[in-house]
Residue, then its C-alpha position, 0 to 999 in steps of 0.5 A: m604665840k609663835q606661828q609655824a616655823i619658816y625654814g630658810h637661811y640666816l646670813l650673819a652680819n658682816q660674814s660670808r657664811s650662812l646657817d640653816a635656820q628656822a624663823r617663827c613670828d609671834d603675835e607682836g611681830t617679833i621674829w625668833l631664829s633658831q637652828r633648823s637641826s638642833g633648834e638651838a636659839l640664834a637670835h630674836f628681833s622685835a618688829s621695829d628692828i625688822k625691815h621687809q625687802p621689796l616683794i618681787a614675784g618669784l623671789p623669796a621675801e627677805l628680812v633684814f635685821a637691825d644688826g645687818s643680818r638677814f633671813v631668806p626663806d626657802d619658800v619663794n611664795h611665803r609672805w610675812a605678815g608685816s609686809s606692807s599693803g603697798q608692797r603686796l599690791a606692787e607684787w600683784l601688779e608685777s605678777h598679773w598681766l592684767g595689772v601690767l596692762v592697766s599700769v601701761v595704760a593708767v600711768p601715761a593717762f595719769l601723766w597726760f591728765m596732770m600735765f595738761h589739766g591738773i598742773p595748769r589748774m593748780a598753777y593758775a590757782g596758786v599764782e592768783m594767791m601770790p602777791r604782785s611783789v613776787d612778780e616784780q622779783v621774778g621779772q627783775q631777775s629775768f630782765k637781767t638774764l635776758e639783758y646779759l644773754y640776748l639784748e644790746p643797746t638800742k639803735l633807734e632814734p631818740d625821737y622815735q623812742q619818745r614817740l613810742n613811749a608817749d603812745f604806750a602811755e596813752l594806751l595804758k591810760r585808755l585801758n585804765l591800767p596803772a602806769e607805774r606797773y609797766q615799763l617799755h624798753f627798746y633793745s637791739s637783739i638777735i631774736g629779730a622782730n619780736a616783743l616780750a613781756l616779763p611778769d613785773g610789767t616790763i615790755i621789751v620791743t626789739d629794734a627790728l620790730a619797731k622798724l618793721m612797723e614804723d609806718e604802721p604804728q597801729q600794728l605795733h600798738s596791737i602787739l603791745l596790747h597783746e603783751i599787756g594781756h600777758v602781764e594782766h593774766r600773769h602768764g609769766m608766773k603761771q609758766l614758771a609755776q607749771t614748769t616747776a610743778t612738771s619737773f617735780l612730778f617727773a622727778m617723783m616718778f622717775g627718781d634721779i634724772e639721768g641717762m635715758g630718763e633725762l632724755v625722755i623728761g627733757a623731750g616731754g617737758s619741751l612739748l609740754e612747755s610749747s602747749f602751755s605757751r600756745d594756750m597763753e598766747r591765745e589768751a593774750d590774743a583774746y585780750a588784745h581783741q577784746h580791748a582793741t576798741q577801748a584802746g582806739l584800735s581794731a582787731q583787724d590791726f592785730a591781724d595785719a600785724m600777724r601778716t606783717l610778722g608771719l609773711p615768710e611762714l604764710m608764703l611757705l605754708g599758707e594760712d591753713g597752717h601745718w602739722s609742725d605748728y604743734l611744735s611751735t610755742h605760738p599758735g599758727m599765724g593762719e589761726r591767729i589771723r583768722t581769729a583776729e579777723q573774726a573778732a574784727e567782724d564782730e566789732n563791726a557788727a556790734q557798732 
């Protein structure tokens, strides 16, 4: 049974002319086209040969047919029965200020929830199911990249390197960790006094850091304990999973990432990565505090190491920190020192 005629214009495929026409739709979704004046049949298309254009409030709902021709209704308010519910919802949101307002609030809220809660939880759960062999492959590739871009052969004395390696082996033994999982490397680097852990258990200590703490080995050991915490919690893999999932989320929402979209996404991704890193740094700090006694150290050693590393920052900002800490990939030095010293007090109270 054909429905009431809908008047409009039939645009012929690959031609610049159009015909005044009327369209009728039957119960099976077939569109029958005929001339408006004479009623002469023009064409008919089954439901599978019809594509409904996106609905936009105030514009007619066009039909595009398999042969490339189109039908444009005169009535801008007419909507075809075959239009999807998603299209109708999008049109309703565009034409109602309340829907627009809800979208303005809901979309940022959804992004915030996914970036700071949904994605981290999914990343953590996914990484826990990955075999350690994946960590090894990622760590080896990361090491090659770092070595090419930032690392130069170490200038530390061989005797000092041997002593540090022996101390590291003893540290792993005290923690009951498999020695074959970890490798300690020393490099000269433009990144200054620093240490970093890769997913496969490779821990890199720069010459600047080793020299800075040469007379305070317990401080360097506490930093190595912190880096071990990164490996044990698989932070490198979780960071990679979070970054990948976040990029995929933005690509799905914004489509092709170009121009302003790329700028917005890049800025958001940088801030997000900083936040993730701070959470992971706190977790690695906590690992160092909790295992300090077992490792023959004290949480106070970590607090002292932070003071040694953060002296310029502490002199400039004090231990109360600064709002710019939000843009840092690590928690503020003041926060880390206070947390470590509180852990040291708890250690003394428990003895």
